[in-house]
C-alpha positions, 0 to 999 in steps of 0.5 A, a space after each residue: 450467553 449474557 448481553 456483555 458477553 455478547 456485546 464483547 465477543 462481537 467487539 472482538 470479530 469487529 476488530 478482527 474484522 477491520 484488521 483483515 478487510 477485503 478493501 484495507 489498502 494495505 490487504 490491497 497492497 498484500 496481493 500486488 506480486 513480482 512480475 504483474 502488468 500495471 492493469 492488474 496492479 490498479 485494479 488491485 488497488 483502484 484507482 481513489 487513491 493513485 495520486 503518482 504516475 513516477 519516471 524513475 530521476 522523480 521517486 523519492 528517495 531516502 535521506 544520504 544519512 540512509 544512503 539515498 536509494 530510491 522507495 522502489 527500483 524500477 523505470 517507473 512506480 505508480 505512487 497511491 496515497 490514502 490521506 485519512 486515518 493512518 496515512 500511508 503511501 504505496 509506491 510499484 515499482 515497474 520495469 519493461 512494465 511489470 512490476 518487480 518492486 513495492 514499498 508501503 511507508 506509513 509514518 512514524 510517530 
């Protein structure tokens, strides 16, 4: 294999690996399932980007134009925010200590 082809193959493999990295917050989000406990969710998503614990009345809502629905359902929610590019926010809603809903938000361009 020529050096040029070798570089292209390495680049393509690196691109694929970066999208599915187990360190990716998006990948970790996909592992969160309904019925998990808070401790299980925190063990998956980690404490590094955990930014808030929100009571039901404090969970962000969509603008009234979009129905004013909360970001997630539940008695309370945990919020993770990754500030680096691309920025994203994860909300996980809990009722009786178990996951009942989750949302991943990326800013629109």
